[in-house]
C-alpha positions as CSV (number, residue, x, y, z in Angstrom):
1,M,38.7,3.8,21.5
2,N,39.6,6.4,23.9
3,R,37.1,7.4,26.8
4,L,36.0,10.5,25.0
5,S,35.3,8.5,21.9
6,E,33.5,5.8,24.0
7,S,31.4,8.4,25.9
8,M,30.5,10.0,22.5
9,M,29.5,6.8,20.9
10,R,27.4,6.0,23.7
11,A,25.8,9.2,23.7
12,W,25.1,8.8,20.0
13,I,23.3,5.6,20.3
14,G,21.1,6.7,23.3
15,L,20.2,9.9,21.3
16,G,19.2,7.7,18.1
17,A,17.2,5.3,20.2
18,R,15.3,8.0,21.6
19,Y,14.5,10.4,18.9
20,L,14.9,8.2,15.6
21,P,11.6,7.6,14.4
22,F,10.3,4.1,15.3
23,A,13.5,3.2,16.9
24,D,11.5,1.7,19.9
25,A,10.2,-1.1,17.6
26,A,13.4,-2.8,18.3
27,T,14.0,-5.6,20.9
28,A,17.0,-7.5,22.0
29,D,16.4,-10.5,19.7
30,V,15.5,-8.1,16.7
31,P,17.5,-5.0,16.8
32,L,16.8,-2.0,14.8
33,S,19.6,-2.4,12.0
34,R,17.8,-5.9,11.6
35,L,14.4,-4.2,11.2
36,L,15.5,-1.5,9.1
37,R,16.9,-4.2,6.6
38,L,13.8,-6.0,6.8
39,S,12.0,-3.1,5.5
40,L,14.1,-3.0,2.2
41,F,11.3,-5.1,0.8
42,Q,8.9,-2.2,1.3
43,V,11.6,0.1,-0.4
44,S,11.6,-2.2,-3.5
45,A,7.7,-1.9,-3.3
46,G,7.6,1.6,-3.3
47,M,10.1,1.7,-6.3
48,S,7.9,-0.8,-8.3
49,L,4.6,1.4,-7.6
50,V,6.2,4.5,-8.7
51,L,7.5,3.0,-11.8
52,L,4.0,1.5,-12.7
53,V,1.7,4.2,-11.7
54,G,4.0,7.2,-12.1
55,T,6.6,7.0,-14.5
56,L,5.5,4.5,-17.0
57,N,2.1,6.0,-16.9
58,R,3.5,9.3,-18.1
59,V,6.0,7.8,-20.5
60,M,3.5,5.5,-22.3
61,I,1.0,8.1,-23.0
62,V,3.6,11.1,-23.6
63,E,6.8,9.9,-25.0
64,L,5.4,6.5,-26.6
65,G,2.2,7.9,-27.7
66,V,0.1,4.9,-26.2
67,P,-3.6,5.5,-26.2
68,A,-4.6,6.5,-22.6
69,S,-7.6,4.1,-22.5
70,L,-4.8,1.2,-23.2
71,V,-2.4,2.5,-20.7
72,A,-5.5,2.5,-18.0
73,V,-6.0,-1.1,-18.8
74,M,-2.5,-2.1,-18.5
75,L,-2.0,-0.2,-14.9
76,A,-5.1,-2.1,-13.7
77,L,-4.0,-5.5,-14.7
78,P,-2.2,-5.8,-11.4
79,L,-5.3,-5.7,-9.5
80,I,-6.3,-9.1,-10.9
81,F,-3.9,-10.8,-8.5
82,A,-4.8,-8.8,-5.7
83,P,-7.8,-11.0,-4.4
84,L,-5.3,-13.7,-4.4
85,R,-3.2,-12.4,-1.4
86,A,-5.1,-14.3,1.3
87,L,-4.4,-17.5,-0.6
88,I,-0.6,-16.6,-0.8
89,G,-0.6,-15.6,3.1
90,F,-2.2,-18.9,3.8
91,K,0.3,-20.9,1.7
92,S,3.1,-19.1,3.7
93,D,1.6,-20.1,6.7
94,I,1.8,-23.9,5.8
95,H,4.5,-24.2,3.9
96,R,7.3,-26.4,4.9
97,S,10.7,-26.7,3.0
98,E,13.6,-29.1,3.3
99,L,15.7,-25.8,4.5
100,G,13.0,-25.3,7.1
101,W,11.6,-21.9,5.9
102,K,8.0,-20.5,5.7
103,R,8.3,-17.1,4.2
104,V,11.4,-16.7,2.7
105,P,10.7,-18.9,-0.3
106,F,7.8,-17.0,-1.2
107,I,9.5,-13.8,-0.9
108,Y,12.2,-15.1,-3.2
109,K,9.5,-16.3,-5.7
110,G,7.9,-12.9,-5.7
111,T,11.0,-11.2,-6.4
112,M,11.8,-13.2,-9.5
113,V,8.4,-12.9,-10.8
114,Q,8.8,-9.2,-10.3
115,F,12.4,-9.2,-12.0
116,G,10.8,-11.3,-14.7
117,G,8.1,-8.7,-15.5
118,L,10.4,-5.9,-15.6
119,A,13.0,-7.6,-17.7
120,I,10.8,-7.9,-20.5
121,M,8.6,-4.7,-20.0
122,P,10.8,-2.2,-21.9
123,F,10.9,-4.3,-24.8
124,A,7.1,-5.0,-24.8
125,L,6.4,-1.3,-24.4
126,L,8.5,-0.3,-27.4
127,V,6.7,-3.1,-29.4
128,L,3.4,-1.8,-28.2
129,A,4.3,1.7,-29.1
130,H,5.3,0.8,-32.7
131,Q,2.9,-1.8,-33.2
132,G,1.5,0.1,-36.3
133,D,5.0,0.6,-37.8
134,S,5.3,-2.9,-39.4
135,A,2.2,-4.4,-41.4
136,A,4.1,-8.2,-40.5
137,L,3.6,-7.4,-36.6
138,P,0.0,-7.8,-35.4
139,A,-1.3,-5.3,-33.0
140,W,-2.0,-7.9,-30.3
141,I,1.6,-8.9,-29.8
142,G,2.6,-5.7,-28.3
143,Q,-0.6,-5.6,-26.2
144,L,-0.2,-9.3,-24.9
145,A,3.6,-8.8,-24.2
146,A,2.9,-5.6,-22.3
147,G,0.0,-7.2,-20.2
148,I,1.9,-10.1,-19.4
149,A,4.9,-7.8,-18.2
150,F,2.5,-5.6,-15.9
151,L,0.7,-8.8,-14.6
152,L,4.0,-10.3,-13.6
153,V,5.1,-7.2,-11.8
154,G,1.8,-6.8,-9.8
155,A,1.8,-10.6,-8.9
156,G,5.4,-10.4,-7.8
157,L,4.7,-7.2,-5.8
158,H,1.6,-8.8,-4.1
159,I,3.4,-11.9,-3.3
160,T,6.6,-10.1,-1.8
161,Q,4.5,-7.6,0.4
162,T,2.0,-10.0,1.9
163,V,4.6,-12.6,2.9
164,G,7.2,-9.7,3.9
165,L,4.7,-8.2,6.3
166,A,3.8,-11.6,7.8
167,L,7.4,-12.3,8.2
168,A,7.7,-8.9,10.0
169,T,4.8,-10.1,12.4
170,D,6.4,-13.3,13.1
171,L,9.9,-11.4,14.3
172,T,8.4,-8.8,16.5
173,P,6.2,-9.3,19.8
174,E,2.6,-7.8,19.8
175,E,3.4,-5.0,22.1
176,R,6.0,-3.6,19.3
177,Q,3.8,-4.4,16.2
178,P,2.4,-0.8,15.9
179,Q,6.0,0.8,15.7
180,V,7.0,-2.1,13.0
181,V,3.8,-1.2,10.9
182,G,5.1,2.5,11.0
183,L,8.6,1.6,10.0
184,M,7.3,-0.4,7.1
185,Y,5.0,2.4,5.9
186,V,7.8,5.0,6.2
187,A,10.1,2.6,4.1
188,L,7.5,2.3,1.4
189,L,7.1,6.2,1.4
190,M,10.7,6.9,1.2
191,G,11.4,4.3,-1.7
192,S,8.4,5.8,-3.5
193,I,10.0,9.4,-3.0
194,V,13.5,8.5,-3.8
195,S,12.5,6.4,-6.8
196,A,10.4,9.2,-8.1
197,L,13.3,11.7,-7.9
198,L,15.7,9.3,-9.5
199,F,13.5,8.1,-12.3
200,G,12.6,11.8,-13.2
201,Y,16.4,12.5,-13.3
202,L,17.3,9.6,-15.6
203,L,14.4,10.1,-18.1
204,E,14.8,13.8,-18.3
205,N,16.2,13.1,-21.8
206,F,14.3,10.5,-23.1
207,T,15.4,7.8,-25.3
208,P,14.2,4.2,-26.1
209,G,17.5,2.9,-24.9
210,R,17.3,4.9,-21.7
211,L,13.8,3.5,-21.1
212,V,15.4,0.1,-21.1
213,Q,18.2,0.8,-18.9
214,V,16.0,2.4,-16.4
215,I,13.5,-0.3,-16.2
216,Q,16.0,-3.1,-16.0
217,G,18.1,-1.3,-13.6
218,S,15.0,-1.2,-11.4
219,A,14.6,-5.1,-11.8
220,V,18.2,-5.6,-10.8
221,A,17.8,-3.1,-7.8
222,I,14.6,-4.9,-6.5
223,L,16.4,-8.6,-6.7
224,V,19.4,-6.9,-4.7
225,L,17.1,-5.0,-2.0
226,N,14.9,-7.9,-1.6
227,G,17.8,-10.3,-1.2
228,I,19.5,-8.2,1.4
229,A,16.1,-7.6,3.3
230,V,15.5,-11.4,3.9
231,W,19.2,-12.4,4.6
232,K,19.0,-14.4,7.7
233,Q,15.7,-13.0,8.9
234,E,14.2,-16.3,9.4
235,A,15.5,-19.1,11.1
236,R,16.0,-22.3,9.5
237,G,14.6,-25.8,10.8
238,A,11.4,-24.8,12.3
239,A,9.2,-25.5,9.3
240,R,10.4,-28.8,7.9
241,P,8.2,-31.2,6.4
242,R,6.5,-33.5,9.0
243,A,5.4,-37.1,7.9
244,G,1.9,-38.2,8.7
245,V,0.7,-34.5,9.6
246,R,-2.1,-33.1,7.6
247,D,-1.9,-29.4,7.0
248,P,-5.5,-27.6,7.0
249,T,-6.9,-26.6,3.5
250,F,-7.3,-22.9,2.4
251,Q,-11.4,-23.5,2.8
252,E,-10.9,-24.8,6.4
253,S,-8.6,-22.0,7.4
254,W,-10.4,-19.2,5.9
255,S,-13.7,-20.6,7.6
256,S,-11.9,-20.5,10.9
257,F,-10.3,-17.0,10.3
258,I,-13.7,-15.5,9.1
259,A,-15.7,-16.9,12.0
260,G,-13.6,-15.4,14.8
261,G,-13.1,-12.0,16.1
262,S,-15.6,-10.0,14.0
263,A,-13.3,-10.6,11.0
264,R,-15.9,-10.4,8.5
265,H,-17.0,-6.8,9.8
266,R,-13.4,-5.6,10.0
267,L,-12.6,-6.4,6.5
268,A,-16.2,-4.7,5.4
269,A,-15.0,-1.5,7.4
270,L,-11.6,-1.8,5.7
271,G,-13.0,-2.0,2.4
272,L,-15.4,0.9,2.7
273,G,-13.0,3.1,4.2
274,T,-10.1,2.3,1.8
275,L,-12.7,2.8,-1.2
276,A,-13.6,6.3,0.5
277,F,-9.9,7.5,0.9
278,S,-8.9,6.3,-2.6
279,M,-11.6,7.7,-5.0
280,Q,-10.2,11.3,-4.8
281,D,-6.6,10.2,-5.7
282,V,-6.8,11.0,-9.3
283,M,-9.0,13.9,-9.0
284,L,-7.1,16.3,-6.7
285,E,-4.8,18.1,-9.2
286,P,-7.6,18.3,-11.8
287,Y,-10.0,19.7,-9.0
288,G,-7.6,22.3,-8.1
289,G,-6.9,23.3,-11.8
290,Q,-10.5,23.1,-12.9
291,V,-12.5,24.4,-10.0
292,L,-10.1,26.7,-8.3
293,G,-8.0,27.6,-11.2
294,M,-4.5,26.7,-9.6
295,E,-1.5,26.5,-11.6
296,V,0.3,23.3,-12.5
297,S,3.0,24.0,-10.1
298,Q,0.6,24.6,-7.2
299,T,-1.4,21.5,-7.9
300,T,1.9,19.3,-8.1
301,L,2.2,20.2,-4.1
302,L,-0.9,18.5,-3.3
303,T,0.4,14.9,-3.6
304,A,3.2,16.1,-1.3
305,A,0.6,17.5,1.1
306,M,-1.1,14.5,1.2
307,A,2.0,12.3,1.5
308,G,3.0,14.5,4.2
309,G,-0.3,14.2,6.0
310,G,0.0,10.5,6.1
311,L,3.6,10.6,7.3
312,V,2.3,12.6,10.2
313,G,-0.7,10.2,10.8
314,F,1.3,7.1,10.6
315,T,3.9,8.6,13.0
316,L,1.3,9.7,15.6
317,A,-0.5,6.5,15.3
318,S,2.6,4.5,16.0
319,Y,3.1,6.4,18.8
320,V,-0.1,6.0,20.4
321,L,-1.0,2.6,19.6
322,S,2.4,1.6,21.2
323,R,1.1,2.7,24.5
324,G,-1.8,0.4,24.4
325,F,-4.4,2.6,22.7
326,E,-7.2,0.1,20.7
327,P,-6.3,0.1,17.0
328,F,-9.8,-0.2,15.6
329,R,-10.5,3.0,17.6
330,M,-7.5,4.7,15.9
331,A,-9.0,3.7,12.4
332,A,-12.2,4.9,13.5
333,I,-10.5,8.1,14.4
334,G,-9.1,8.4,10.9
335,A,-12.2,7.9,9.3
336,W,-13.7,10.6,11.4
337,V,-11.1,13.0,10.4
338,G,-11.5,12.3,6.6
339,V,-15.2,13.4,6.8
340,P,-14.5,17.1,7.7
341,A,-11.6,17.1,5.3
342,F,-13.6,16.2,2.3
343,V,-16.4,18.7,3.3
344,A,-13.7,21.2,3.4
345,I,-12.7,20.0,-0.1
346,I,-16.2,21.0,-1.3
347,V,-16.5,24.0,0.3
348,S,-13.3,25.1,-1.0
349,G,-14.4,24.9,-4.6
350,A,-17.9,26.5,-3.7
351,I,-16.2,29.8,-2.1
352,S,-13.1,29.7,-4.1
353,M,-10.7,29.3,-1.4
354,P,-7.6,27.3,-2.5
355,A,-6.0,27.6,1.1
356,L,-8.9,25.5,2.4
357,F,-8.4,23.1,-0.3
358,V,-4.8,22.7,0.5
359,L,-5.7,22.0,4.2
360,G,-8.5,19.6,3.4
361,T,-6.0,17.6,1.5
362,L,-3.4,17.7,4.2
363,F,-6.2,16.3,6.6
364,I,-7.5,13.6,4.1
365,G,-3.7,12.2,4.0
366,F,-3.6,12.7,7.8
367,G,-6.9,10.5,8.2
368,A,-5.8,7.6,5.7
369,G,-2.7,7.4,7.8
370,L,-4.6,7.0,11.1
371,F,-6.9,4.6,9.2
372,G,-4.4,2.5,7.5
373,H,-2.3,2.1,10.5
374,G,-5.0,1.2,12.8
375,T,-6.8,-1.6,10.5
376,L,-3.1,-3.1,9.6
377,T,-2.0,-2.9,13.4
378,A,-5.6,-4.6,14.3
379,T,-5.0,-7.2,11.7
380,M,-1.7,-8.1,12.8
381,N,-2.8,-8.1,16.5
382,H,-5.8,-10.2,16.1
383,A,-4.3,-12.8,13.6
384,P,-3.4,-16.1,15.4
385,A,0.2,-17.4,15.2
386,D,-0.7,-20.0,12.7
387,Q,-2.7,-17.6,10.5
388,R,-0.7,-14.6,10.3
389,G,0.0,-14.8,6.5
390,L,-3.7,-15.6,5.9
391,A,-4.8,-12.4,8.0
392,L,-2.4,-10.2,6.2
393,G,-3.1,-11.4,3.0
394,A,-7.1,-10.9,3.5
395,W,-6.2,-7.3,4.8
396,G,-4.0,-6.6,1.6
397,A,-6.7,-8.2,-0.8
398,V,-9.3,-6.2,0.5
399,Q,-7.2,-3.0,0.8
400,A,-5.5,-3.3,-2.9
401,T,-8.9,-4.2,-4.5
402,A,-10.9,-1.3,-2.7
403,A,-8.1,1.1,-3.8
404,G,-8.2,0.1,-7.5
405,I,-11.9,0.3,-7.6
406,G,-12.1,3.5,-5.8
407,V,-9.4,5.3,-8.2
408,A,-11.4,4.0,-11.3
409,L,-14.7,4.5,-9.9
410,G,-14.1,8.0,-8.9
411,G,-13.2,9.1,-12.5
412,V,-16.2,7.4,-13.9
413,I,-18.6,9.0,-11.5
414,R,-17.0,12.5,-12.2
415,D,-17.3,11.7,-15.9
416,T,-20.9,10.5,-15.7
417,V,-22.2,13.4,-13.6
418,A,-20.4,15.9,-15.9
419,A,-22.1,14.4,-19.0
420,L,-25.4,14.2,-17.3
421,T,-25.6,17.9,-16.0
422,A,-25.0,21.1,-17.8
423,S,-23.5,22.9,-14.7
424,G,-19.9,23.5,-14.0
425,P,-17.1,21.0,-12.8
426,L,-17.9,21.6,-9.3
427,I,-21.0,19.5,-9.2
428,S,-19.4,16.7,-10.8
429,Y,-16.5,16.4,-8.4
430,A,-18.7,17.3,-5.4
431,A,-20.6,14.2,-6.2
432,V,-17.8,12.1,-5.7
433,Y,-16.5,13.8,-2.5
434,V,-20.1,13.5,-1.0
435,L,-20.1,9.8,-1.8
436,E,-16.7,9.5,-0.2
437,V,-18.2,11.0,3.0
438,I,-21.1,8.6,2.8
439,L,-18.9,5.5,2.7
440,L,-16.7,6.7,5.6
441,L,-19.7,7.4,7.7
442,A,-20.8,3.7,6.7
443,A,-17.3,2.3,7.9
444,I,-17.6,4.3,11.2
445,V,-20.8,2.7,11.9
446,I,-19.5,-0.7,11.4
447,M,-16.2,0.0,13.5
448,M,-18.4,1.5,16.1
449,A,-20.4,-1.5,16.1
450,I,-17.2,-3.6,16.6
451,L,-15.9,-1.5,19.3
452,R,-19.1,-1.6,21.2
453,R,-18.9,-5.6,21.0
454,T,-15.5,-5.7,22.1
455,T,-16.3,-3.7,25.2
456,S,-19.3,-5.7,25.9
457,L,-17.2,-9.1,25.6
458,G,-14.8,-7.7,27.9
459,A,-17.4,-7.0,30.4
460,G,-18.9,-10.3,30.2
461,H,-21.6,-9.8,27.9
462,T,-22.6,-10.7,24.3
463,S,-23.6,-8.7,21.4
464,P,-25.8,-9.5,18.6
465,I,-23.3,-8.1,15.7
466,E,-22.1,-11.8,15.1
């Protein structure tokens, strides 16, 4: 390499380290290339989520003619596994293999469970769609097969995400964890965006055979991505079985975790905030169409606006938290941003102002990004070294369960209010948004109490919150 080439290479490396988002997450022991490779498990997670919630949701209802109620049940099945994320994280904390690994075996197990679910899913869906075509084929066979496939994919996704985040925490020092959280979120978002575009292109001319190819191709892609992600990430030998050493039980570890650091109150605030930000997920586009009279081409941009706001929120949170800002205070700021954003949504319908509606949607995503980053970073920072998997599993369990309940509850409340009132659609939607504001205020009250307690303990005082 001549001097000019060498100078250009050094300048490029310096430019990338300075301006590439989350490049400062790297350390001498864990370079950026290694972190980017590890983040591939989030790319595969984004692929799975888009496939389940987006692509298959539409294909099952439109192309395959499956009843919408049955589709909703299938999509809700992965939530059954969400509360077990705390147990999964705990098991990865105490696991000891002959190869000396703790986290990697669980990521491989989760990947294979996902692979199995995706391998049988297309055939199960085709049986489900044509279950009435043959009298010799009972209807429950297609329903059972599809239910098992969705449950396996959800279970594998929860295992992989929980243990993958715990591995990322193991590899990075505390001062770099905010940037790592941001990097993992961006990887999830990029995986979702690229997968959505790719699936839409591949299924543009839908055929049953093409559906089988796309889903099973996704299974292979997830297997490859997760294999590359964990390759040589965890050192061998540190977690070999030890004779005569008793590991704590889950009950003992959970009691220890929940008793320290206001963990119970942190999880309560996380649940309330996530519930508030999730209830409107299925109502944005219908609200724009029914209340504001927006065209389909206009309402489809709302999801992009929310995702863009979330990306800006995560990026800003990574920058601020990396400079020592209190993570839970960042989460509280995100909740405060959400309050006027939801109010703007309500007002936009009352005065028929679509621009205010789009602005409110953007700030909902921004507030959710600040809130999610703050709560996850606080969980990583407060997790003891021997309970990182348990702590992140508890965060994931509460977050995923609250999000699922929020989506379902938002639709139920909207339909119930619409059935009980003879007024226009604005009232039924506004009822949900008002409840979301109340939930955010409740989460803020809990977070403010936690922050006051943290401040008083730092000053050498006690607080009655515990």
